[in-house]
Backbone as JSON Lines, residues from 0, in Angstrom:
{"i":0,"aa":"M","n":[15.7,-26.07,-0.79],"ca":[15.96,-24.67,-0.74],"c":[15.08,-23.9,-1.79]}
{"i":1,"aa":"A","n":[14.44,-22.8,-1.31],"ca":[13.47,-22.08,-2.15],"c":[14.24,-21.48,-3.37]}
{"i":2,"aa":"T","n":[13.54,-21.43,-4.49],"ca":[14.14,-20.79,-5.69],"c":[14.22,-19.29,-5.51]}
{"i":3,"aa":"A","n":[15.29,-18.68,-5.83],"ca":[15.53,-17.28,-5.75],"c":[14.48,-16.52,-6.53]}
{"i":4,"aa":"R","n":[13.98,-15.47,-5.92],"ca":[12.97,-14.62,-6.65],"c":[13.48,-13.26,-6.82]}
{"i":5,"aa":"D","n":[13.05,-12.64,-7.87],"ca":[13.37,-11.21,-8.16],"c":[12.13,-10.42,-7.93]}
{"i":6,"aa":"L","n":[12.03,-9.71,-6.75],"ca":[10.81,-8.97,-6.39],"c":[10.47,-7.88,-7.39]}
{"i":7,"aa":"R","n":[11.52,-7.16,-7.88],"ca":[11.21,-6.11,-8.85],"c":[10.52,-6.64,-10.11]}
{"i":8,"aa":"A","n":[11.01,-7.82,-10.6],"ca":[10.42,-8.41,-11.77],"c":[8.96,-8.82,-11.51]}
{"i":9,"aa":"E","n":[8.75,-9.48,-10.29],"ca":[7.44,-9.94,-9.94],"c":[6.45,-8.75,-9.78]}
{"i":10,"aa":"L","n":[6.89,-7.71,-9.06],"ca":[6.03,-6.58,-8.95],"c":[5.71,-5.94,-10.18]}
{"i":11,"aa":"T","n":[6.72,-5.71,-11.06],"ca":[6.44,-5.08,-12.29],"c":[5.49,-5.89,-13.15]}
{"i":12,"aa":"S","n":[5.66,-7.18,-13.12],"ca":[4.71,-8.02,-13.81],"c":[3.27,-7.85,-13.28]}
{"i":13,"aa":"A","n":[3.18,-7.99,-11.94],"ca":[1.87,-8.01,-11.26],"c":[1.24,-6.64,-11.43]}
{"i":14,"aa":"L","n":[1.99,-5.54,-11.37],"ca":[1.35,-4.19,-11.37],"c":[1.17,-3.55,-12.72]}
{"i":15,"aa":"L","n":[2.05,-3.86,-13.67],"ca":[2.08,-3.18,-14.93],"c":[1.61,-4.05,-16.12]}
{"i":16,"aa":"L","n":[1.33,-5.34,-15.84],"ca":[0.95,-6.17,-16.95],"c":[-0.3,-5.76,-17.62]}
{"i":17,"aa":"R","n":[-1.21,-5.05,-16.9],"ca":[-2.45,-4.7,-17.43],"c":[-2.41,-3.41,-18.33]}
{"i":18,"aa":"A","n":[-1.21,-2.8,-18.35],"ca":[-1.13,-1.6,-19.15],"c":[-1.47,-1.78,-20.64]}
{"i":19,"aa":"V","n":[-1.02,-2.87,-21.17],"ca":[-1.3,-3.21,-22.58],"c":[-2.82,-3.34,-22.83]}
{"i":20,"aa":"E","n":[-3.5,-4.0,-21.86],"ca":[-4.95,-4.16,-22.05],"c":[-5.61,-2.82,-21.93]}
{"i":21,"aa":"M","n":[-5.18,-1.93,-21.04],"ca":[-5.81,-0.63,-20.87],"c":[-5.56,0.24,-22.11]}
{"i":22,"aa":"N","n":[-4.33,0.1,-22.69],"ca":[-4.05,0.93,-23.84],"c":[-4.83,0.52,-25.05]}
{"i":23,"aa":"D","n":[-5.47,-0.63,-25.09],"ca":[-6.36,-1.05,-26.22],"c":[-7.68,-0.35,-26.19]}
{"i":24,"aa":"L","n":[-7.97,0.38,-25.03],"ca":[-9.27,1.12,-25.01],"c":[-9.22,2.33,-25.83]}
{"i":25,"aa":"P","n":[-10.39,2.78,-26.34],"ca":[-10.46,4.03,-27.14],"c":[-9.89,5.18,-26.33]}
{"i":26,"aa":"D","n":[-9.32,6.14,-27.04],"ca":[-8.73,7.24,-26.33],"c":[-9.8,8.47,-26.27]}
{"i":27,"aa":"T","n":[-11.05,8.14,-26.09],"ca":[-12.05,9.15,-26.12],"c":[-11.94,9.97,-24.77]}
{"i":28,"aa":"D","n":[-11.47,9.33,-23.73],"ca":[-11.39,10.06,-22.46],"c":[-10.04,9.7,-21.79]}
{"i":29,"aa":"P","n":[-8.95,10.36,-22.16],"ca":[-7.62,10.03,-21.62],"c":[-7.52,10.07,-20.14]}
{"i":30,"aa":"D","n":[-8.12,11.07,-19.56],"ca":[-8.03,11.24,-18.1],"c":[-8.74,10.04,-17.42]}
{"i":31,"aa":"K","n":[-9.92,9.7,-17.91],"ca":[-10.63,8.53,-17.34],"c":[-9.8,7.26,-17.56]}
{"i":32,"aa":"Q","n":[-9.21,7.09,-18.68],"ca":[-8.39,5.94,-18.92],"c":[-7.24,5.83,-17.97]}
{"i":33,"aa":"K","n":[-6.61,6.96,-17.72],"ca":[-5.41,6.96,-16.79],"c":[-5.86,6.66,-15.39]}
{"i":34,"aa":"M","n":[-7.0,7.26,-14.95],"ca":[-7.48,7.04,-13.64],"c":[-7.8,5.56,-13.38]}
{"i":35,"aa":"R","n":[-8.41,4.91,-14.44],"ca":[-8.81,3.53,-14.37],"c":[-7.54,2.68,-14.3]}
{"i":36,"aa":"L","n":[-6.55,3.02,-15.07],"ca":[-5.26,2.22,-15.02],"c":[-4.59,2.4,-13.64]}
{"i":37,"aa":"M","n":[-4.62,3.57,-13.12],"ca":[-4.0,3.82,-11.81],"c":[-4.72,2.95,-10.72]}
{"i":38,"aa":"S","n":[-6.09,2.92,-10.78],"ca":[-6.88,2.18,-9.84],"c":[-6.54,0.69,-10.03]}
{"i":39,"aa":"D","n":[-6.47,0.18,-11.28],"ca":[-6.27,-1.2,-11.46],"c":[-4.83,-1.6,-10.96]}
{"i":40,"aa":"T","n":[-3.85,-0.63,-11.18],"ca":[-2.47,-0.89,-10.79],"c":[-2.46,-1.0,-9.22]}
{"i":41,"aa":"F","n":[-3.1,-0.12,-8.54],"ca":[-3.12,-0.12,-7.09],"c":[-3.8,-1.43,-6.63]}
{"i":42,"aa":"T","n":[-4.9,-1.82,-7.19],"ca":[-5.55,-3.09,-6.83],"c":[-4.64,-4.26,-7.05]}
{"i":43,"aa":"A","n":[-3.98,-4.31,-8.16],"ca":[-3.05,-5.39,-8.42],"c":[-1.95,-5.51,-7.41]}
{"i":44,"aa":"A","n":[-1.45,-4.27,-6.95],"ca":[-0.4,-4.31,-5.89],"c":[-0.88,-4.87,-4.6]}
{"i":45,"aa":"V","n":[-2.11,-4.36,-4.18],"ca":[-2.63,-4.92,-2.93],"c":[-2.85,-6.43,-3.05]}
{"i":46,"aa":"D","n":[-3.39,-6.87,-4.17],"ca":[-3.63,-8.28,-4.36],"c":[-2.36,-9.12,-4.24]}
{"i":47,"aa":"F","n":[-1.26,-8.53,-4.89],"ca":[0.01,-9.22,-4.8],"c":[0.52,-9.3,-3.34]}
{"i":48,"aa":"L","n":[0.36,-8.22,-2.62],"ca":[0.89,-8.13,-1.26],"c":[0.08,-9.11,-0.34]}
{"i":49,"aa":"R","n":[-1.21,-9.21,-0.58],"ca":[-2.02,-10.01,0.31],"c":[-1.95,-11.53,-0.07]}
{"i":50,"aa":"S","n":[-1.53,-11.91,-1.22],"ca":[-1.6,-13.25,-1.66],"c":[-0.26,-13.88,-2.08]}
{"i":51,"aa":"Q","n":[0.76,-13.08,-2.48],"ca":[1.95,-13.7,-2.96],"c":[3.18,-13.19,-2.2]}
{"i":52,"aa":"F","n":[3.17,-12.08,-1.58],"ca":[4.35,-11.59,-0.84],"c":[4.69,-12.52,0.33]}
{"i":53,"aa":"P","n":[5.95,-12.99,0.38],"ca":[6.4,-13.97,1.32],"c":[6.64,-13.48,2.74]}
{"i":54,"aa":"N","n":[5.66,-12.8,3.34],"ca":[5.8,-12.27,4.66],"c":[4.41,-12.36,5.28]}
{"i":55,"aa":"D","n":[4.21,-13.18,6.25],"ca":[2.89,-13.4,6.86],"c":[2.26,-12.08,7.43]}
{"i":56,"aa":"S","n":[3.05,-11.2,8.04],"ca":[2.57,-10.0,8.64],"c":[2.04,-9.07,7.57]}
{"i":57,"aa":"I","n":[2.75,-8.94,6.48],"ca":[2.38,-8.08,5.37],"c":[1.09,-8.6,4.74]}
{"i":58,"aa":"R","n":[1.15,-9.9,4.53],"ca":[-0.07,-10.5,3.82],"c":[-1.32,-10.32,4.68]}
{"i":59,"aa":"A","n":[-1.25,-10.5,6.02],"ca":[-2.39,-10.27,6.85],"c":[-2.86,-8.78,6.85]}
{"i":60,"aa":"L","n":[-1.92,-7.86,6.89],"ca":[-2.26,-6.49,6.89],"c":[-2.96,-6.17,5.55]}
{"i":61,"aa":"M","n":[-2.37,-6.57,4.47],"ca":[-2.92,-6.2,3.18],"c":[-4.19,-6.92,2.8]}
{"i":62,"aa":"A","n":[-4.44,-8.03,3.4],"ca":[-5.75,-8.68,3.27],"c":[-6.82,-7.79,3.8]}
{"i":63,"aa":"M","n":[-6.59,-7.16,4.91],"ca":[-7.62,-6.19,5.45],"c":[-7.71,-4.98,4.56]}
{"i":64,"aa":"V","n":[-6.56,-4.47,4.05],"ca":[-6.57,-3.34,3.19],"c":[-7.46,-3.64,1.92]}
{"i":65,"aa":"W","n":[-7.3,-4.85,1.43],"ca":[-8.11,-5.27,0.26],"c":[-9.57,-5.09,0.57]}
{"i":66,"aa":"D","n":[-10.04,-5.51,1.75],"ca":[-11.46,-5.34,2.15],"c":[-11.81,-3.93,2.34]}
{"i":67,"aa":"L","n":[-10.98,-3.16,2.92],"ca":[-11.29,-1.75,3.26],"c":[-11.39,-0.92,1.99]}
{"i":68,"aa":"V","n":[-10.5,-1.17,1.03],"ca":[-10.57,-0.46,-0.22],"c":[-11.78,-0.99,-1.1]}
{"i":69,"aa":"G","n":[-11.85,-2.29,-1.16],"ca":[-12.94,-2.94,-1.96],"c":[-14.31,-2.54,-1.56]}
{"i":70,"aa":"H","n":[-14.57,-2.4,-0.26],"ca":[-15.86,-2.04,0.34],"c":[-15.97,-0.54,0.55]}
{"i":71,"aa":"R","n":[-14.99,0.26,0.02],"ca":[-15.06,1.6,0.08],"c":[-15.06,2.27,1.45]}
{"i":72,"aa":"V","n":[-14.51,1.51,2.44],"ca":[-14.29,2.08,3.8],"c":[-13.17,3.09,3.74]}
{"i":73,"aa":"A","n":[-12.17,2.81,2.83],"ca":[-11.07,3.66,2.6],"c":[-10.74,3.61,1.08]}
{"i":74,"aa":"P","n":[-11.59,4.26,0.35],"ca":[-11.45,4.21,-1.16],"c":[-10.23,4.93,-1.66]}
{"i":75,"aa":"V","n":[-9.82,4.51,-2.8],"ca":[-8.74,5.23,-3.53],"c":[-9.34,6.34,-4.32]}
{"i":76,"aa":"V","n":[-8.8,7.59,-4.2],"ca":[-9.39,8.73,-4.89],"c":[-8.31,9.47,-5.63]}
{"i":77,"aa":"F","n":[-8.74,10.29,-6.61],"ca":[-7.88,11.14,-7.37],"c":[-8.26,12.58,-7.17]}
{"i":78,"aa":"G","n":[-7.59,13.29,-6.34],"ca":[-7.98,14.65,-6.02],"c":[-6.78,15.56,-6.17]}
{"i":79,"aa":"P","n":[-6.47,16.24,-5.09],"ca":[-5.25,17.17,-5.15],"c":[-4.01,16.33,-5.52]}
{"i":80,"aa":"D","n":[-3.08,17.02,-6.22],"ca":[-1.83,16.29,-6.66],"c":[-0.88,16.21,-5.47]}
{"i":81,"aa":"V","n":[-1.1,15.19,-4.62],"ca":[-0.2,15.04,-3.45],"c":[1.22,14.59,-3.91]}
{"i":82,"aa":"P","n":[2.25,14.88,-3.2],"ca":[3.64,14.52,-3.56],"c":[3.89,12.99,-3.5]}
{"i":83,"aa":"T","n":[3.13,12.26,-2.7],"ca":[3.3,10.81,-2.55],"c":[1.98,10.2,-2.22]}
{"i":84,"aa":"L","n":[1.85,8.94,-2.39],"ca":[0.58,8.2,-1.98],"c":[0.28,8.6,-0.56]}
{"i":85,"aa":"S","n":[-0.95,9.03,-0.32],"ca":[-1.24,9.62,0.98],"c":[-2.66,9.06,1.52]}
{"i":86,"aa":"F","n":[-2.64,9.03,2.84],"ca":[-3.94,8.67,3.54],"c":[-4.46,9.9,4.19]}
{"i":87,"aa":"A","n":[-5.79,10.03,4.16],"ca":[-6.46,11.24,4.84],"c":[-7.74,10.78,5.48]}
{"i":88,"aa":"A","n":[-8.02,11.25,6.69],"ca":[-9.24,11.03,7.39],"c":[-9.99,12.38,7.33]}
{"i":89,"aa":"V","n":[-11.25,12.34,6.83],"ca":[-11.97,13.57,6.55],"c":[-13.2,13.55,7.46]}
{"i":90,"aa":"Q","n":[-13.36,14.66,8.22],"ca":[-14.55,14.83,9.06],"c":[-15.58,15.63,8.32]}
{"i":91,"aa":"R","n":[-16.8,14.98,8.25],"ca":[-17.99,15.66,7.7],"c":[-19.07,15.56,8.71]}
{"i":92,"aa":"G","n":[-19.31,16.69,9.33],"ca":[-20.3,16.58,10.45],"c":[-19.86,15.7,11.57]}
{"i":93,"aa":"D","n":[-20.75,14.76,11.89],"ca":[-20.36,13.78,12.98],"c":[-19.69,12.54,12.37]}
{"i":94,"aa":"V","n":[-19.56,12.49,11.05],"ca":[-19.05,11.28,10.38],"c":[-17.59,11.53,9.89]}
{"i":95,"aa":"E","n":[-16.69,10.64,10.24],"ca":[-15.33,10.63,9.76],"c":[-15.19,9.56,8.73]}
{"i":96,"aa":"S","n":[-14.66,9.9,7.6],"ca":[-14.42,8.97,6.53],"c":[-12.96,9.01,6.13]}
{"i":97,"aa":"A","n":[-12.49,8.0,5.39],"ca":[-11.07,7.89,5.07],"c":[-10.91,7.7,3.54]}
{"i":98,"aa":"V","n":[-9.83,8.23,3.03],"ca":[-9.51,8.1,1.59],"c":[-7.98,7.87,1.45]}
{"i":99,"aa":"I","n":[-7.65,7.23,0.37],"ca":[-6.24,7.09,-0.05],"c":[-6.12,7.88,-1.34]}
{"i":100,"aa":"I","n":[-5.24,8.9,-1.31],"ca":[-5.16,9.84,-2.46],"c":[-3.86,9.44,-3.25]}
{"i":101,"aa":"M","n":[-4.07,9.43,-4.58],"ca":[-2.97,9.04,-5.5],"c":[-2.34,10.2,-6.12]}
{"i":102,"aa":"P","n":[-1.05,10.32,-6.23],"ca":[-0.43,11.4,-6.99],"c":[-0.78,11.26,-8.45]}
{"i":103,"aa":"H","n":[-0.86,12.37,-9.14],"ca":[-1.31,12.33,-10.59],"c":[-0.27,11.59,-11.43]}
{"i":104,"aa":"Q","n":[1.05,11.56,-11.02],"ca":[2.06,10.83,-11.8],"c":[2.47,9.56,-11.12]}
{"i":105,"aa":"W","n":[1.52,8.95,-10.46],"ca":[1.86,7.72,-9.69],"c":[2.32,6.59,-10.62]}
{"i":106,"aa":"L","n":[1.71,6.38,-11.73],"ca":[2.12,5.3,-12.65],"c":[3.61,5.44,-13.1]}
{"i":107,"aa":"E","n":[3.99,6.74,-13.35],"ca":[5.35,6.98,-13.68],"c":[6.34,6.62,-12.59]}
{"i":108,"aa":"R","n":[5.89,6.92,-11.36],"ca":[6.72,6.61,-10.21],"c":[6.85,5.14,-9.98]}
{"i":109,"aa":"V","n":[5.78,4.36,-10.29],"ca":[5.84,2.96,-10.21],"c":[6.83,2.36,-11.18]}
{"i":110,"aa":"K","n":[6.83,2.89,-12.35],"ca":[7.81,2.42,-13.38],"c":[9.24,2.71,-13.01]}
{"i":111,"aa":"V","n":[9.48,3.86,-12.34],"ca":[10.84,4.22,-11.92],"c":[11.3,3.45,-10.72]}
{"i":112,"aa":"D","n":[10.47,3.1,-9.76],"ca":[10.85,2.32,-8.61],"c":[9.68,1.68,-7.98]}
{"i":113,"aa":"V","n":[9.37,0.52,-8.54],"ca":[8.14,-0.23,-8.07],"c":[8.26,-0.71,-6.69]}
{"i":114,"aa":"V","n":[9.5,-1.05,-6.22],"ca":[9.64,-1.46,-4.84],"c":[9.25,-0.35,-3.85]}
{"i":115,"aa":"N","n":[9.74,0.86,-4.13],"ca":[9.46,2.01,-3.34],"c":[7.94,2.28,-3.23]}
{"i":116,"aa":"E","n":[7.32,2.34,-4.4],"ca":[5.88,2.65,-4.42],"c":[5.06,1.6,-3.78]}
{"i":117,"aa":"T","n":[5.48,0.35,-3.89],"ca":[4.68,-0.7,-3.19],"c":[4.87,-0.57,-1.71]}
{"i":118,"aa":"G","n":[6.03,-0.13,-1.2],"ca":[6.24,0.17,0.17],"c":[5.28,1.27,0.66]}
{"i":119,"aa":"A","n":[5.09,2.28,-0.21],"ca":[4.18,3.35,0.12],"c":[2.75,2.81,0.31]}
{"i":120,"aa":"I","n":[2.38,1.78,-0.45],"ca":[1.05,1.16,-0.33],"c":[0.96,0.53,1.04]}
{"i":121,"aa":"V","n":[2.04,-0.14,1.47],"ca":[2.01,-0.75,2.79],"c":[1.82,0.28,3.86]}
{"i":122,"aa":"F","n":[2.52,1.44,3.69],"ca":[2.48,2.51,4.71],"c":[1.07,3.06,4.81]}
{"i":123,"aa":"V","n":[0.41,3.44,3.7],"ca":[-0.91,3.98,3.77],"c":[-1.94,2.9,4.08]}
{"i":124,"aa":"G","n":[-1.59,1.68,3.7],"ca":[-2.48,0.57,4.07],"c":[-2.56,0.44,5.57]}
{"i":125,"aa":"S","n":[-1.45,0.56,6.24],"ca":[-1.37,0.44,7.71],"c":[-2.24,1.54,8.3]}
{"i":126,"aa":"Q","n":[-2.13,2.74,7.73],"ca":[-3.03,3.89,8.23],"c":[-4.51,3.58,8.05]}
{"i":127,"aa":"A","n":[-4.83,3.02,6.88],"ca":[-6.27,2.63,6.66],"c":[-6.8,1.65,7.67]}
{"i":128,"aa":"V","n":[-5.92,0.63,8.01],"ca":[-6.28,-0.25,9.04],"c":[-6.4,0.29,10.34]}
{"i":129,"aa":"D","n":[-5.55,1.25,10.67],"ca":[-5.62,2.04,11.93],"c":[-6.98,2.76,11.99]}
{"i":130,"aa":"F","n":[-7.39,3.34,10.95],"ca":[-8.69,4.08,10.88],"c":[-9.78,3.13,11.22]}
{"i":131,"aa":"Y","n":[-9.78,1.92,10.61],"ca":[-10.88,0.95,10.82],"c":[-10.88,0.52,12.25]}
{"i":132,"aa":"N","n":[-9.73,0.49,12.89],"ca":[-9.56,-0.02,14.26],"c":[-9.61,1.14,15.28]}
{"i":133,"aa":"D","n":[-9.99,2.33,14.91],"ca":[-10.08,3.46,15.68],"c":[-8.77,3.75,16.42]}
{"i":134,"aa":"R","n":[-7.64,3.61,15.65],"ca":[-6.32,3.92,16.14],"c":[-5.63,5.04,15.34]}
{"i":135,"aa":"I","n":[-6.35,5.77,14.58],"ca":[-5.82,6.7,13.59],"c":[-5.06,7.84,14.27]}
{"i":136,"aa":"R","n":[-5.28,8.14,15.53],"ca":[-4.53,9.13,16.22],"c":[-3.63,8.52,17.25]}
{"i":137,"aa":"D","n":[-3.35,7.27,17.1],"ca":[-2.47,6.6,18.06],"c":[-1.22,6.12,17.34]}
{"i":138,"aa":"R","n":[-0.23,7.08,17.17],"ca":[1.07,6.77,16.63],"c":[0.95,6.06,15.23]}
{"i":139,"aa":"T","n":[0.04,6.49,14.4],"ca":[-0.27,5.79,13.18],"c":[0.87,5.91,12.2]}
{"i":140,"aa":"A","n":[1.54,7.08,12.18],"ca":[2.68,7.18,11.19],"c":[3.85,6.3,11.59]}
{"i":141,"aa":"M","n":[4.1,6.15,12.86],"ca":[5.18,5.32,13.39],"c":[4.84,3.82,13.0]}
{"i":142,"aa":"R","n":[3.57,3.46,13.23],"ca":[3.19,2.08,12.95],"c":[3.26,1.84,11.45]}
{"i":143,"aa":"G","n":[2.91,2.77,10.6],"ca":[2.99,2.66,9.17],"c":[4.47,2.43,8.75]}
{"i":144,"aa":"A","n":[5.37,3.15,9.39],"ca":[6.8,3.02,9.1],"c":[7.3,1.65,9.54]}
{"i":145,"aa":"A","n":[6.83,1.15,10.66],"ca":[7.26,-0.24,11.1],"c":[6.81,-1.32,10.13]}
{"i":146,"aa":"Y","n":[5.56,-1.2,9.59],"ca":[5.08,-2.11,8.57],"c":[5.86,-1.98,7.25]}
{"i":147,"aa":"E","n":[6.19,-0.74,6.92],"ca":[6.98,-0.53,5.72],"c":[8.35,-1.1,5.86]}
{"i":148,"aa":"A","n":[8.97,-0.99,7.03],"ca":[10.29,-1.56,7.3],"c":[10.23,-3.08,7.22]}
{"i":149,"aa":"E","n":[9.17,-3.63,7.68],"ca":[8.98,-5.12,7.61],"c":[8.96,-5.5,6.17]}
{"i":150,"aa":"Y","n":[8.18,-4.77,5.35],"ca":[8.12,-5.05,3.91],"c":[9.54,-4.9,3.22]}
{"i":151,"aa":"L","n":[10.2,-3.83,3.61],"ca":[11.58,-3.51,3.0],"c":[12.55,-4.63,3.2]}
{"i":152,"aa":"L","n":[12.54,-5.19,4.46],"ca":[13.5,-6.24,4.86],"c":[13.25,-7.47,3.97]}
{"i":153,"aa":"T","n":[12.02,-7.84,3.73],"ca":[11.75,-8.98,2.89],"c":[12.01,-8.62,1.46]}
{"i":154,"aa":"A","n":[11.71,-7.4,1.01],"ca":[11.98,-7.03,-0.4],"c":[13.48,-7.15,-0.68]}
{"i":155,"aa":"K","n":[14.3,-6.75,0.26],"ca":[15.73,-6.78,0.14],"c":[16.25,-8.25,-0.01]}
{"i":156,"aa":"K","n":[15.61,-9.13,0.67],"ca":[15.97,-10.58,0.64],"c":[15.67,-11.11,-0.77]}
{"i":157,"aa":"L","n":[14.57,-10.61,-1.31],"ca":[14.1,-11.13,-2.64],"c":[14.94,-10.42,-3.72]}
{"i":158,"aa":"S","n":[15.31,-9.21,-3.54],"ca":[16.1,-8.47,-4.57],"c":[17.36,-7.85,-3.96]}
{"i":159,"aa":"P","n":[18.41,-8.73,-3.72],"ca":[19.59,-8.23,-3.02],"c":[20.31,-7.05,-3.69]}
{"i":160,"aa":"S","n":[20.12,-6.87,-4.9],"ca":[20.72,-5.81,-5.65],"c":[20.03,-4.43,-5.56]}
{"i":161,"aa":"Y","n":[18.81,-4.49,-4.95],"ca":[18.04,-3.25,-4.8],"c":[18.7,-2.32,-3.81]}
{"i":162,"aa":"V","n":[18.8,-1.09,-4.18],"ca":[19.53,-0.09,-3.3],"c":[18.47,0.84,-2.69]}
{"i":163,"aa":"F","n":[18.44,0.84,-1.35],"ca":[17.49,1.68,-0.61],"c":[17.74,3.14,-0.82]}
{"i":164,"aa":"N","n":[16.74,3.9,-0.99],"ca":[16.95,5.34,-1.02],"c":[16.98,6.0,0.34]}
{"i":165,"aa":"E","n":[17.17,7.28,0.42],"ca":[17.4,7.97,1.73],"c":[16.27,7.76,2.65]}
{"i":166,"aa":"Y","n":[15.03,7.9,2.1],"ca":[13.86,7.71,2.96],"c":[13.75,6.31,3.52]}
{"i":167,"aa":"Q","n":[13.97,5.36,2.65],"ca":[13.98,3.94,3.08],"c":[15.0,3.65,4.16]}
{"i":168,"aa":"R","n":[16.2,4.2,3.95],"ca":[17.22,3.99,5.0],"c":[16.83,4.6,6.34]}
{"i":169,"aa":"G","n":[16.13,5.69,6.28],"ca":[15.66,6.27,7.53],"c":[14.61,5.41,8.26]}
{"i":170,"aa":"V","n":[13.72,4.8,7.41],"ca":[12.65,3.87,8.0],"c":[13.44,2.68,8.62]}
{"i":171,"aa":"L","n":[14.4,2.16,7.96],"ca":[15.06,1.03,8.52],"c":[16.0,1.32,9.66]}
{"i":172,"aa":"E","n":[16.43,2.56,9.73],"ca":[17.23,3.03,10.9],"c":[16.31,3.05,12.17]}
{"i":173,"aa":"D","n":[15.05,3.47,11.95],"ca":[14.08,3.47,13.08],"c":[13.61,2.06,13.44]}
{"i":174,"aa":"F","n":[13.47,1.19,12.42],"ca":[12.97,-0.1,12.67],"c":[13.84,-1.17,11.93]}
{"i":175,"aa":"P","n":[15.05,-1.32,12.48],"ca":[16.08,-2.18,11.75],"c":[15.66,-3.63,11.65]}
{"i":176,"aa":"E","n":[14.72,-4.12,12.52],"ca":[14.23,-5.52,12.42],"c":[12.79,-5.53,12.09]}
{"i":177,"aa":"G","n":[12.29,-4.46,11.46],"ca":[10.87,-4.45,11.08],"c":[9.99,-4.44,12.29]}
{"i":178,"aa":"L","n":[8.96,-5.31,12.23],"ca":[8.01,-5.39,13.34],"c":[8.61,-6.03,14.62]}
{"i":179,"aa":"A","n":[9.81,-6.71,14.43],"ca":[10.44,-7.32,15.6],"c":[11.36,-6.25,16.27]}
{"i":180,"aa":"S","n":[11.39,-5.04,15.79],"ca":[12.22,-3.99,16.44],"c":[11.62,-3.67,17.8]}
{"i":181,"aa":"E","n":[12.47,-3.18,18.69],"ca":[12.04,-2.86,20.06],"c":[10.98,-1.71,19.99]}
{"i":182,"aa":"K","n":[11.17,-0.75,19.11],"ca":[10.21,0.38,19.04],"c":[8.87,-0.06,18.55]}
{"i":183,"aa":"A","n":[8.84,-1.16,17.8],"ca":[7.49,-1.61,17.24],"c":[6.71,-2.42,18.29]}
{"i":184,"aa":"S","n":[7.36,-2.91,19.29],"ca":[6.65,-3.85,20.2],"c":[5.53,-3.16,20.97]}
{"i":185,"aa":"S","n":[5.54,-1.84,21.13],"ca":[4.49,-1.22,21.92],"c":[3.43,-0.58,21.0]}
{"i":186,"aa":"I","n":[3.59,-0.67,19.68],"ca":[2.61,-0.01,18.8],"c":[1.81,-1.0,17.95]}
{"i":187,"aa":"V","n":[2.23,-2.26,17.93],"ca":[1.43,-3.25,17.17],"c":[0.33,-3.79,18.07]}
{"i":188,"aa":"Y","n":[-0.86,-3.87,17.61],"ca":[-2.01,-4.26,18.31],"c":[-2.8,-5.37,17.59]}
{"i":189,"aa":"P","n":[-3.64,-6.16,18.32],"ca":[-4.51,-7.17,17.67],"c":[-5.69,-6.4,16.97]}
{"i":190,"aa":"R","n":[-5.77,-6.7,15.68],"ca":[-6.83,-5.98,14.87],"c":[-8.13,-6.74,15.04]}
{"i":191,"aa":"K","n":[-9.21,-5.97,14.93],"ca":[-10.56,-6.52,14.9],"c":[-10.81,-7.11,13.48]}
{"i":192,"aa":"A","n":[-11.59,-8.08,13.33],"ca":[-11.89,-8.7,12.1],"c":[-12.74,-7.72,11.2]}
{"i":193,"aa":"F","n":[-12.52,-7.8,9.92],"ca":[-13.29,-6.95,9.02],"c":[-14.75,-7.46,8.99]}
{"i":194,"aa":"A","n":[-15.66,-6.54,9.04],"ca":[-17.08,-6.82,8.87],"c":[-17.6,-6.02,7.73]}
{"i":195,"aa":"R","n":[-18.25,-6.71,6.82],"ca":[-18.68,-6.09,5.63],"c":[-19.82,-5.03,5.93]}
{"i":196,"aa":"P","n":[-19.73,-3.81,5.46],"ca":[-20.69,-2.78,5.75],"c":[-22.09,-3.24,5.35]}
{"i":197,"aa":"E","n":[-23.07,-2.78,6.13],"ca":[-24.43,-3.25,5.89],"c":[-25.0,-2.84,4.58]}
{"i":198,"aa":"N","n":[-24.53,-1.75,4.03],"ca":[-24.97,-1.29,2.69],"c":[-24.14,-1.84,1.57]}
{"i":199,"aa":"A","n":[-23.2,-2.86,1.87],"ca":[-22.43,-3.33,0.77],"c":[-23.21,-4.25,-0.08]}
{"i":200,"aa":"S","n":[-22.86,-4.22,-1.35],"ca":[-23.61,-5.06,-2.28],"c":[-23.16,-6.54,-2.27]}
């Protein structure tokens, strides 16, 4: 029988362990330091989800998110102070590009509820994958919620004492069995493999 795991402790360790290292940097540019820490925290979360999270569907999704963010197909940016982690597709002439926008207080939100904020990464990660697969206008929010529900069901098994918030309860009401829910069966599709951009280093 597998040893019981505490997801909150694992995520907190994986996402926030670097805070001490970052705080050792000179305070010459506090904003730059904070942005760097936010970026490192996001990267650590995606790495955890693609390599350690005990759910094959989430690991596969986040492996592609790792490539999309790492190769700047869908880079993480710090712009308008959005209320939650957000995905946006931006049209510039004939070219459409994608970004993941971080709230200015995202680190504080991670410290308050790391399970919730990691679920938000799964949600926007699903949207980034939809963008890469030319599905961004094809029920992308519904699909993001289905993947987040899949994540939440596994998270609850790992941390039984975790209490879902109102938003999470709504996600699970729509997708009570995660990706196995009836509503999810018509929106999950076979993804194309990631191909490194030609201009990638």
